[in-house]
C-alpha positions in Angstrom: -10.6 11.0 -9.9 -7.9 12.6 -12.2 -6.9 16.2 -11.2 -4.8 18.3 -13.8 -2.1 17.3 -16.0 1.7 16.6 -15.6 3.1 18.4 -12.8 6.8 18.8 -12.0 7.9 17.1 -8.7 11.2 17.3 -6.6 12.6 14.5 -4.5 12.9 15.9 -1.0 13.8 12.5 0.7 14.9 9.1 -0.3 15.2 6.4 2.3 15.9 2.4 2.1 13.1 0.6 3.9 13.8 -2.9 2.9 16.6 -4.6 1.0 14.4 -3.8 -2.2 12.4 -0.9 -1.4 12.9 2.8 -0.8 10.6 5.5 0.7 10.4 8.7 -1.4 9.0 11.9 -0.3 7.9 14.1 -3.3 7.3 17.9 -3.2 4.7 18.7 -5.7 4.1 22.5 -5.8 0.3 23.0 -6.2 -0.4 19.4 -5.1 -4.3 19.5 -4.3 -4.0 16.9 -1.7 -5.2 13.1 -1.9 -7.5 10.5 -0.1 -6.2 7.4 1.6 -6.0 4.7 -1.2 -5.3 6.9 -4.2 -2.4 6.8 -6.4 -0.2 8.9 -8.8 1.6 8.4 -12.3 5.1 9.0 -12.3 6.8 10.0 -15.5 10.5 9.8 -16.3 12.1 11.5 -19.4 15.5 10.3 -20.6 18.2 12.5 -22.3 17.1 11.2 -25.6 13.5 12.1 -25.1 12.5 8.7 -24.2 9.8 8.6 -21.5 8.4 5.7 -19.4 5.3 6.1 -17.0 4.5 4.0 -14.2 1.5 4.1 -11.6 2.5 4.1 -7.8 0.3 4.1 -4.6 0.5 6.9 -2.2 1.6 6.1 1.3 0.4 9.5 2.8 -2.9 11.1 2.6 -4.5 14.6 3.3 -3.5 18.0 2.3 0.0 19.4 1.7 2.4 19.5 -1.0 4.5 16.6 -0.2 3.4 13.1 -1.0 5.1 9.6 0.1 5.8 6.9 -2.0 7.1 3.4 -1.3 8.8 1.8 -4.2 9.5 -1.9 -4.4 12.2 -2.6 -7.1 11.2 -5.1 -10.0 14.7 -6.2 -11.2 13.8 -6.1 -14.8 11.4 -3.1 -14.6 11.8 -0.1 -16.4 11.2 2.6 -13.8 11.4 1.0 -10.3 15.2 0.2 -10.3 15.9 3.9 -11.2 13.5 5.0 -8.4 15.3 2.5 -5.7 18.7 2.7 -6.5 19.4 6.0 -8.4 17.1 8.9 -7.7 18.4 11.3 -5.1 17.0 14.3 -3.3 17.0 17.3 -5.5 16.2 15.3 -8.5 13.2 16.0 -10.6 10.4 14.1 -12.3 6.8 14.4 -13.2 3.7 13.3 -11.8 -0.2 13.2 -12.6 -2.7 12.8 -9.9 -4.0 12.1 -7.5 -5.8 9.2 -9.4 -8.4 6.8 -8.5 -11.8 7.1 -6.7 -12.6 3.4 -6.0 -10.0 2.2 -3.6 -10.3 4.8 -1.3 -11.2 5.0 2.6 -13.2 8.0 4.1 -13.9 8.2 7.8 -17.3 8.1 9.0 -18.5 4.6 7.8 -20.3 2.4 10.6 -19.0 -0.9 8.9 -15.6 -2.4 10.1 -12.8 -2.5 7.7 -10.3 -5.3 6.7 -7.1 -4.6 5.0 -5.3 -7.4 3.2 -1.8 -6.8 1.9 0.7 -8.8 -0.3 4.3 -7.4 -0.5 4.3 -3.7 -1.5 0.4 -3.9 -1.6 0.8 -2.5 1.7 1.4 1.2 0.4 -2.1 2.3 0.0 -3.4 0.5 2.8 -0.8 2.4 4.9 -2.5 5.3 4.0 -5.8 3.9 5.0 -4.2 3.0 8.6 -3.0 6.3 9.1 -6.0 8.0 7.9 -8.2 5.8 10.3 -5.7 6.3 13.2 -6.1 10.0 12.7 -10.1 9.8 12.6 -9.9 7.7 15.8 -11.4 4.9 13.9 -8.6 2.3 14.3 -10.4 0.1 16.4 -12.6 -0.8 13.6 -9.8 -1.7 11.4 -7.6 -4.8 11.0 -5.0 -5.5 8.8 -3.2 -8.8 7.7 -0.1 -8.2 5.9 1.5 -11.2 4.0 5.4 -10.8 3.5 8.2 -13.2 2.4 10.1 -12.4 5.6 10.2 -9.7 8.1 13.0 -8.1 6.5 10.4 -7.5 3.4 7.9 -5.8 5.3 7.5 -2.2 4.4 6.6 0.2 7.2 7.1 -2.8 9.7 8.3 -0.4 12.5 5.4 2.1 12.3 2.9 -0.9 11.8 4.1 -2.5 15.0 4.3 0.9 16.9 0.7 1.9 16.2 -0.7 -1.6 16.8 1.1 -2.0 20.2 -0.4 1.4 21.0 -3.9 0.3 20.5 -4.2 1.3 16.8 -5.1 -0.9 13.8 -4.8 -4.7 14.8 -2.2 -6.1 12.8 -1.5 -9.9 12.0 1.5 -11.1 10.1 1.8 -13.9 7.5 5.2 -15.0 6.6 5.5 -16.8 3.2 9.3 -17.9 3.2 10.8 -17.5 6.5 9.6 -16.3 10.0 11.7 -14.4 12.4 13.2 -16.1 15.6 10.5 -16.9 18.2 7.8 -16.9 15.8 4.9 -19.3 16.9 2.7 -19.3 13.9 2.9 -21.3 10.5 4.8 -20.0 7.4 3.0 -20.2 4.0 0.8 -18.4 1.7 -2.6 -16.9 3.2 -5.3 -19.6 3.1 -8.7 -20.0 4.5 -7.6 -20.9 8.0 -5.4 -17.5 8.2 -8.4 -15.6 6.9 -10.9 -17.2 9.4 -8.5 -16.3 12.1 -7.2 -12.9 11.0 -10.2 -10.7 9.5 -13.6 -9.8 10.3 -16.1 -12.5 10.0 -18.2 -11.9 7.1 -21.4 -11.7 9.5 -19.9 -8.3 10.5 -20.4 -7.0 6.9 -16.9 -5.6 6.9 -15.7 -3.5 3.7 -12.6 -5.5 2.5 -9.6 -3.9 0.8 -7.0 -6.4 -0.9 -3.9 -5.1 -2.6 -0.8 -6.8 -4.0 0.4 -8.8 -6.9 -2.2 -10.0 -9.3 -2.0 -13.6 -8.1 -2.1 -12.8 -4.6 -5.4 -10.7 -4.9 -7.2 -13.2 -7.3 -6.4 -16.1 -4.5 -7.5 -13.6 -1.6 -10.5 -12.4 -3.4 -11.8 -15.8 -4.2 -11.1 -17.3 -0.9 -13.0 -14.3 0.8 -16.0 -15.1 -1.2 -15.8 -18.6 -0.6 -15.7 -18.0 3.0 -19.2 -15.8 2.7 -18.1 -12.2 2.1 -20.2 -10.7 -0.7 -18.1 -9.6 -3.7 -19.6 -6.2 -3.6 -17.9 -5.8 -0.2 -14.4 -6.5 -1.7 -12.4 -3.8 -3.2 -9.0 -5.0 -4.8 -6.0 -3.3 -6.5 -3.5 -5.3 -8.3 -0.1 -4.7 -9.9 2.5 -6.0 -12.1 6.2 -5.3 -12.8 7.2 -1.8 -13.2 
């Protein structure tokens, strides 16, 4: 769903969250609110008039005129290096949204929910985790989060805190290196990981998968191979920005 055209936005907070990612809070006057899982377009305009537009998932949800983005830098990207390294509180940019009506979660469903994130694909799923927690539906939600190392995990502290307090069940999968004391294996998400960390197909969960294109295609194919109906798998993928 698209609401309105381009709107001015002001950066009110910019905080590093990993060596390559930053949390940005944007104040958008007149923002209509957004559902968990939606995204927004960001437009930057250079002094010579050149414009660049990229889409970013929203980590926050609900009413209010402030939205949260978590941007992971793509070194050769056109927009993300500016948002991660240079933008400061008080800077202005333009946004359009909220966008998207497919990759959203709304409270009230009876089926369990499985979230599977790769890297910065955690952002829209973080909005779902927060919404499910607020709706007292966290017990029916599980999250499998694949990252290179613990230091690369966006929202790590919040996810572990809510999981330890009885919130959304959290399983880490480290692909490059695990933190000290880690007892599990290191490597990409495979069938064994999916069997151990996700709702079984017989429970008919709705599955949200978000991450780089290769990760999403690999996980979606594996889920289907394990017996999950394709119609129950919702995917969102991204490339460089």
